[in-house]
C-alpha positions, 0 to 999 in steps of 0.5 A: 587275149584270144587272137581273131582266128581263135575267136572265129573258131570259137564262134563256129564251135559255139554255133555247132553246139547251140544248133547241135549241127549233125555230122556231115552238114556243110558249113559252106565254102571257105569264102562263104565263111570268110564273108560270114565272119568278115575275116581275111583268108589268113585268119580263116585258114588259121581258124579252120586249122584250129577246128581241124585239130579239134576234129570238128570240121573237115575241108574237102577241095574241088567241086562239091567241096567246102567245110563240113562238120566232122563231129559234134563238139563234146563240150560242157560249160560248168560254171566258170569252166569250159570242158572238152571231152574225147568221143564217147557213146554218152553225151557229156551234157547227159553225164553232167545232168545225171550228176546234178540230179544225184548230187541233189538227192544225195546231199539231202540225205547226207545232211541227216547221215554225215558224221564228223569224219565225213564232214572233215573229208568235205572240208578238205575237198573245199580247201583243195578247190580253193587251192586248185591251180587250174581248171582241171584241178578245180574240177577234180577237187569239186568232184572229190567234194561231191563224192564225199557227200555221196558216201556220207549219204550211206546209200552205196548203190547211188554213191557207186553210180555217182562214182562211175559217172565221175570216173567217166567224166575224168577219163574222157576229159581232154582239156579244161579252161577257165572262162574269160572273166572267171574270177567272180564266178570262181570265188562264188562257187567256192563260197557256195560249196563251203556253205553246202558243207556248213549246212550239212555239218550243222544239219541245217535243212533250211540253209541247205535248201537255199544254197542248193538252189544257188548251186543249181543256178551256178551250173545253168548258163542262161546265155548259152543253155546248150552248153549247160549240164542242168536246166532252169 
């Protein structure tokens, strides 16, 4: 269970994400934030320490001082995962959106072109997702699955683009956590990816169309679309 300070830090971070608050924006003085969130000086000091450690805010003392946005949180919510990234010239949301569109196109082609060896690679990746110990391992297994699908499509240029995007994502990922109450969504994601592989194996386009619709829906968090890598 997160502490009150962690909850306040998360609330501030979520607001920066949702509003895409520009760097340098003043969030007010420490006392303003205490009143806004209804917490004591001790709790606010700890919340600000958390945000400073993430390099999201800076605190300036004296006249004209206060709490200011130091950087925009490079964070993505991917289904049951919360992912944080180091600074990059490319917004992680843009990377995941590009990844989503490539997955849609390549999975459709893979249905016609995948051979038995390709399907085995996909099935192994689904098993790795099922056995993953933690959010990072789950994400890496997920990307191995979609890379196997991309290669099965036999379009080297697009598969190379997908692999490059996946490399940037894994190379800039600094932290991965499962969201609270993730269990049902986590199990559902594994089931959906298993159905994608089954549809490709059986060359069942109707089943693939249905399950890819579920796959896209899983990526969209309607209650917090600013953190989602896809759009309804």
